[in-house]
C-alpha positions in Angstrom: 58.5 9.1 -43.8 61.3 6.5 -43.5 64.0 8.9 -44.8 64.5 12.6 -45.2 64.1 13.6 -48.8 66.9 15.5 -50.5 66.3 19.2 -51.4 62.8 19.4 -49.9 61.2 19.3 -46.5 59.1 16.4 -45.3 56.0 18.7 -45.6 56.9 19.4 -49.2 57.4 15.7 -49.9 54.0 15.0 -48.3 52.4 17.7 -50.4 53.8 16.3 -53.6 52.6 12.8 -52.6 49.1 14.0 -51.9 49.0 15.8 -55.2 50.2 12.8 -57.1 47.6 10.5 -55.5 44.8 13.0 -56.0 45.7 13.3 -59.7 46.1 9.5 -60.1 42.5 8.9 -58.9 40.8 12.0 -60.2 37.6 11.5 -62.4 39.6 12.7 -65.4 42.3 10.1 -64.8 39.8 7.4 -64.2 38.2 8.2 -67.6 41.6 8.2 -69.3 42.5 4.8 -67.7 39.3 3.2 -68.9 39.6 4.8 -72.4 43.1 3.4 -72.6 41.6 -0.1 -72.6 38.7 0.7 -74.9 39.6 -2.3 -77.1 38.7 -4.6 -74.2 35.2 -5.9 -73.6 32.8 -3.8 -71.5 32.9 -6.1 -68.5 36.7 -5.7 -68.3 36.4 -1.9 -68.4 33.7 -1.8 -65.8 35.7 -4.1 -63.5 38.8 -1.9 -64.0 36.8 1.2 -63.0 35.4 -0.5 -59.9 38.9 -1.7 -59.0 40.2 1.8 -59.3 37.4 3.1 -57.0 38.1 0.3 -54.5 41.9 0.9 -54.6 41.3 4.6 -54.2 39.6 3.8 -51.0 42.9 2.7 -49.5 44.4 6.1 -49.9 41.2 8.3 -49.7 38.9 6.3 -47.4 35.2 6.9 -48.1 33.9 6.8 -44.5 30.2 7.4 -45.1 27.4 7.4 -47.6 28.0 11.0 -48.3 31.6 10.4 -49.3 30.6 7.6 -51.6 27.8 9.7 -53.2 30.3 12.5 -53.8 32.7 10.0 -55.4 30.0 8.6 -57.7 28.8 12.1 -58.5 32.4 13.1 -59.5 32.7 10.1 -61.8 29.1 10.3 -63.1 30.2 10.9 -66.8 32.2 7.7 -66.8 29.6 5.7 -64.9 26.9 6.9 -67.4 29.0 6.1 -70.5 29.9 2.6 -69.2 26.2 1.9 -68.2 24.9 3.2 -71.5 27.3 1.0 -73.5 26.6 -2.0 -71.3 22.8 -1.7 -71.6 23.2 -1.1 -75.4 25.3 -4.2 -75.8 22.9 -6.2 -73.6 19.9 -5.1 -75.6 21.6 -6.1 -78.9 22.6 -9.5 -77.4 19.0 -10.1 -76.2 17.6 -9.2 -79.6 19.9 -11.6 -81.4 19.6 -14.4 -78.8 15.9 -14.0 -78.5 15.4 -14.4 -82.3 17.8 -17.2 -82.9 17.2 -19.4 -79.9 13.4 -19.2 -79.7 11.9 -22.6 -79.0 8.4 -23.1 -80.3 5.9 -24.1 -77.7 4.0 -27.2 -78.5 1.0 -28.6 -76.9 1.1 -32.0 -75.5 
């Protein structure tokens, strides 16, 4: 630390900092953050979630495949809900585009 905190030891300050970062990037907080922008398009919400995971890596480095797997498993509910919504919207888009922009095939 660059300074000595008032009314707490350096170890206590480090403990508080660790708790704050852990809570900030917990699966529950990730879900709350994405829910807070639920009025935005799905691609914005997915990008926000991916950015949170990448930024989390600065403070909690995922050093191997196992660490990444654990992170994805911890956030599986949010990943599933975003994927489900994305696929649903894509299918609806394909259904409407496929019908309205069908070009008849003509023989030459």
